[in-house]
C-alpha positions as CSV (number, residue, x, y, z in Angstrom):
1,M,51.7,199.3,-84.5
2,L,54.9,199.6,-82.5
3,L,58.3,198.5,-83.9
4,L,60.3,197.7,-80.8
5,A,64.0,198.7,-80.7
6,G,66.7,199.1,-78.1
7,V,67.4,202.5,-76.6
8,V,70.8,204.0,-76.3
9,V,71.2,206.6,-73.5
10,A,73.7,209.4,-73.9
11,G,75.4,210.8,-70.8
12,G,75.3,207.6,-68.6
13,C,78.6,207.4,-66.7
14,A,77.7,205.2,-63.7
15,S,79.3,201.9,-62.7
16,E,78.0,199.1,-60.4
17,T,79.7,198.6,-57.1
18,S,80.0,195.3,-55.3
19,S,77.2,196.3,-52.9
20,G,74.8,196.9,-55.8
21,G,74.8,200.7,-55.4
22,T,75.9,203.1,-58.1
23,E,79.1,205.1,-58.0
24,G,79.9,208.3,-59.8
25,A,82.8,208.4,-62.3
26,I,85.3,209.5,-59.7
27,G,84.5,206.5,-57.4
28,T,82.6,208.4,-54.7
29,E,79.1,207.5,-53.5
30,L,76.5,208.9,-55.8
31,E,74.7,212.0,-54.3
32,G,72.1,214.4,-55.5
33,S,68.4,215.2,-55.7
34,I,66.1,214.6,-58.7
35,T,62.6,215.9,-59.2
36,I,60.3,214.3,-61.7
37,Q,56.7,215.0,-62.6
38,G,54.2,213.9,-65.3
39,S,52.3,210.9,-66.5
40,D,49.7,209.3,-64.2
41,T,50.0,206.1,-66.2
42,M,53.7,205.9,-65.2
43,L,53.3,207.0,-61.6
44,N,53.3,203.4,-60.1
45,V,56.3,202.3,-62.1
46,A,58.2,205.6,-61.6
47,S,57.6,205.3,-57.9
48,A,58.9,201.7,-57.8
49,W,62.0,202.8,-59.8
50,S,62.7,205.7,-57.4
51,D,62.3,203.6,-54.3
52,A,64.5,200.8,-55.6
53,F,67.2,203.2,-56.8
54,M,67.2,205.2,-53.5
55,D,67.5,201.9,-51.5
56,E,70.7,201.2,-53.5
57,N,71.9,204.8,-53.4
58,P,71.0,206.4,-50.1
59,G,72.8,209.6,-51.1
60,V,70.2,210.3,-53.8
61,D,66.8,211.8,-53.1
62,I,64.2,211.3,-55.9
63,S,60.8,213.0,-55.8
64,V,58.1,211.7,-58.2
65,Q,54.7,213.3,-58.8
66,G,51.9,212.7,-61.2
67,G,49.5,215.3,-62.7
68,G,49.6,214.2,-66.3
69,S,52.1,214.2,-69.2
70,G,51.2,217.8,-70.2
71,T,51.8,219.0,-66.6
72,G,55.1,217.3,-66.4
73,I,56.4,218.6,-69.7
74,A,55.2,222.1,-68.8
75,S,57.2,221.8,-65.5
76,L,60.3,220.8,-67.5
77,I,59.9,223.7,-69.8
78,N,59.5,226.1,-66.8
79,G,62.6,224.6,-65.2
80,T,60.8,223.5,-62.0
81,V,61.7,219.8,-62.4
82,D,64.7,217.8,-63.6
83,A,62.7,215.4,-65.8
84,A,59.2,214.7,-67.1
85,N,57.4,211.4,-67.4
86,A,55.2,211.3,-70.4
87,S,52.9,208.7,-72.0
88,R,53.0,210.5,-75.3
89,E,55.6,212.2,-77.5
90,I,56.3,215.9,-76.8
91,K,54.4,218.2,-79.1
92,D,56.0,220.5,-81.7
93,E,54.6,223.6,-79.9
94,E,56.0,222.3,-76.6
95,V,59.4,221.9,-78.1
96,A,59.2,225.5,-79.5
97,S,58.1,226.8,-76.1
98,A,61.0,224.9,-74.4
99,E,63.6,226.2,-76.8
100,A,62.3,229.8,-76.3
101,N,62.9,229.2,-72.6
102,G,66.4,227.9,-73.1
103,V,65.4,224.2,-72.5
104,D,66.5,221.4,-74.8
105,P,64.0,218.5,-74.3
106,V,65.7,215.1,-75.0
107,E,63.5,212.0,-75.3
108,H,64.3,208.7,-73.6
109,K,62.1,205.6,-74.2
110,V,61.8,203.8,-70.9
111,A,58.9,201.3,-71.3
112,I,56.0,200.2,-73.5
113,D,52.3,200.2,-72.6
114,G,49.1,198.9,-74.1
115,I,45.9,200.8,-73.4
116,A,43.3,198.4,-72.2
117,V,39.6,199.1,-72.9
118,V,37.6,198.0,-69.8
119,L,34.0,197.3,-69.0
120,N,32.1,196.3,-65.9
121,P,32.0,192.4,-65.6
122,G,28.2,192.6,-65.8
123,N,28.2,194.2,-69.2
124,G,28.5,191.1,-71.4
125,V,30.3,192.7,-74.4
126,T,33.7,191.0,-74.9
127,D,34.9,192.2,-78.3
128,L,34.8,195.5,-80.2
129,T,36.3,196.6,-83.5
130,M,38.5,199.7,-83.7
131,D,35.7,201.3,-85.8
132,Q,33.1,200.6,-83.2
133,L,35.4,201.9,-80.4
134,G,35.9,205.1,-82.3
135,Q,32.1,205.5,-82.9
136,I,31.5,204.9,-79.2
137,F,34.0,207.6,-78.0
138,R,32.8,210.1,-80.6
139,G,29.2,209.6,-79.4
140,E,28.0,208.1,-82.6
141,I,27.0,204.8,-80.9
142,T,25.3,205.5,-77.5
143,N,23.5,202.2,-76.7
144,W,25.2,198.8,-75.9
145,K,22.6,197.0,-78.0
146,D,24.2,198.4,-81.1
147,V,27.4,196.5,-80.4
148,G,25.8,193.2,-79.2
149,G,25.1,194.2,-75.7
150,A,22.0,194.9,-73.6
151,D,19.6,197.8,-74.3
152,A,21.3,200.2,-72.0
153,E,23.0,203.6,-72.3
154,I,26.8,203.7,-72.8
155,V,28.5,205.7,-70.1
156,L,31.7,207.2,-71.5
157,L,34.8,207.6,-69.2
158,S,38.0,209.3,-70.4
159,R,41.2,210.6,-68.9
160,D,41.3,214.4,-68.7
161,S,43.0,216.6,-71.3
162,S,46.3,217.0,-69.3
163,S,46.8,213.2,-69.7
164,G,49.1,211.8,-72.4
165,T,46.8,208.8,-72.5
166,Y,43.9,211.1,-73.4
167,E,46.0,212.6,-76.3
168,Y,47.1,209.2,-77.6
169,F,43.7,207.6,-77.4
170,K,42.2,210.6,-79.2
171,E,44.7,210.4,-82.0
172,T,44.6,206.6,-82.3
173,V,40.9,205.8,-81.6
174,V,38.7,208.9,-81.7
175,G,40.5,210.4,-84.7
176,K,43.0,213.2,-85.2
177,D,40.4,215.5,-86.6
178,A,37.5,214.4,-84.3
179,E,36.6,215.1,-80.7
180,Y,35.5,213.0,-77.8
181,A,31.7,213.0,-77.2
182,A,30.5,215.9,-75.1
183,S,28.9,213.3,-72.7
184,A,32.3,211.8,-71.8
185,K,33.2,212.1,-68.1
186,L,36.8,213.2,-67.8
187,L,38.6,211.6,-64.8
188,A,42.0,212.5,-63.4
189,S,43.6,209.1,-63.2
190,N,43.7,205.5,-64.4
191,Q,42.6,204.3,-60.9
192,A,39.6,206.7,-61.0
193,I,38.5,205.2,-64.3
194,A,39.0,201.6,-63.0
195,D,36.9,202.4,-59.9
196,E,34.1,204.0,-61.9
197,V,33.9,201.2,-64.4
198,A,33.8,198.6,-61.6
199,A,30.8,200.5,-60.1
200,N,28.8,201.2,-63.2
201,E,27.5,198.4,-65.5
202,G,27.0,200.7,-68.4
203,A,30.5,202.3,-68.3
204,I,33.4,202.0,-70.7
205,G,36.9,203.4,-70.1
206,Y,40.5,203.0,-71.0
207,I,43.5,202.4,-68.7
208,G,47.2,201.4,-68.8
209,L,47.9,197.7,-68.6
210,G,49.4,198.1,-65.2
211,Y,46.0,199.2,-63.8
212,I,44.0,196.1,-64.9
213,N,42.4,194.3,-61.9
214,S,40.0,191.4,-61.4
215,G,37.0,193.7,-61.0
216,L,37.2,194.7,-64.7
217,T,36.5,193.0,-68.0
218,V,39.2,193.8,-70.7
219,V,37.6,194.0,-74.1
220,A,39.4,192.4,-77.1
221,I,40.0,195.0,-79.9
222,D,39.7,193.5,-83.4
223,G,39.9,190.1,-81.8
224,V,43.2,190.8,-80.0
225,Q,43.3,190.9,-76.2
226,A,45.4,193.6,-74.5
227,S,48.4,192.0,-72.7
228,V,52.1,192.5,-72.2
229,E,52.7,189.9,-74.9
230,T,50.4,191.6,-77.6
231,A,51.7,195.0,-76.7
232,A,55.3,193.8,-77.1
233,D,54.7,192.0,-80.5
234,G,52.7,194.9,-81.9
235,S,49.5,192.9,-82.6
236,Y,47.4,194.9,-80.1
237,P,46.4,198.1,-81.9
238,I,46.4,200.5,-79.0
239,G,50.0,200.5,-77.7
240,R,52.6,203.2,-77.2
241,Y,56.0,204.0,-75.8
242,L,56.4,205.6,-72.4
243,Y,59.0,208.4,-72.1
244,L,61.3,210.3,-69.8
245,Y,62.2,213.8,-71.0
246,T,65.3,215.6,-69.7
247,N,66.7,219.1,-70.4
248,G,69.7,218.1,-72.6
249,D,71.6,214.9,-72.1
250,P,71.5,214.2,-68.4
251,D,74.6,214.1,-66.2
252,G,75.4,213.3,-62.5
253,A,72.7,211.5,-60.5
254,L,70.1,211.9,-63.2
255,A,72.3,210.2,-65.8
256,A,73.0,207.3,-63.4
257,Y,69.3,207.0,-62.6
258,L,68.3,206.9,-66.3
259,E,71.0,204.3,-67.0
260,W,69.7,202.2,-64.1
261,I,66.1,202.4,-65.4
262,L,67.2,201.0,-68.7
263,S,69.3,198.3,-67.0
264,A,68.1,194.7,-66.4
265,E,67.1,195.6,-62.9
266,G,65.1,198.7,-63.9
267,Q,63.4,196.9,-66.8
268,Q,62.4,194.0,-64.5
269,I,60.4,196.6,-62.5
270,V,58.7,197.6,-65.7
271,A,57.6,194.0,-66.2
272,D,56.6,193.6,-62.5
273,E,54.4,196.7,-62.8
274,G,52.5,195.2,-65.8
275,F,54.3,197.1,-68.6
276,V,56.6,196.0,-71.4
277,P,60.4,196.4,-71.1
278,V,62.1,198.2,-73.9
279,Q,65.1,196.0,-73.9
């Protein structure tokens, strides 16, 4: 269960201008380029952030790519990007690898997400317990009739192993010392899972709150429906922070951008994209 707290960002030195843009500390127009890679879950909100910030600061160019949290963190460690989006915390072995490469990964909490468990609307199951969900994704329950549904095979859909959502769901639902069922189909994005569930009446998958659409049924877990409100108050059992990792405390355009993300304007975009603001 999440305990929500405010986030203090070190290194922010930007100030708002009368035109809404952001100026550097010496009063000149903010300039620079920022490259960010990582979490697919965060791709929509990160793209919305970058577009809005560049509209206000035409001297800044921001490139955002997906590929998964693990890919983004690896790119930060290798020095090929300025920052990594991640839907999980950085691992101890990644920190060690970063330090060996002269990189100091600093964590910034930028949003909160709930992971929604989704079914095809024709399925009929509306509620699962955390125990049932774990058994399903471990392959111990393989037929919907065993959880109150039709006599039909369960089709498991999961994010691939480069995904932070895959890692978090494994730890929280499947079990730290357990594995996903060998039958699970690994897909590269939230949208791919949403599309596959919508097309397959026997399918079950998990996606970020921002990817829920009218073609899916969201299953209540232990009687609690996934929503912005239940993720924010901690009552929904599958929720987590979303992160931006930088090499040391950011400065220049990246510091201004991070400060803006955590501002009222940046956090409004978080809400608009279906996630939960951190402040």
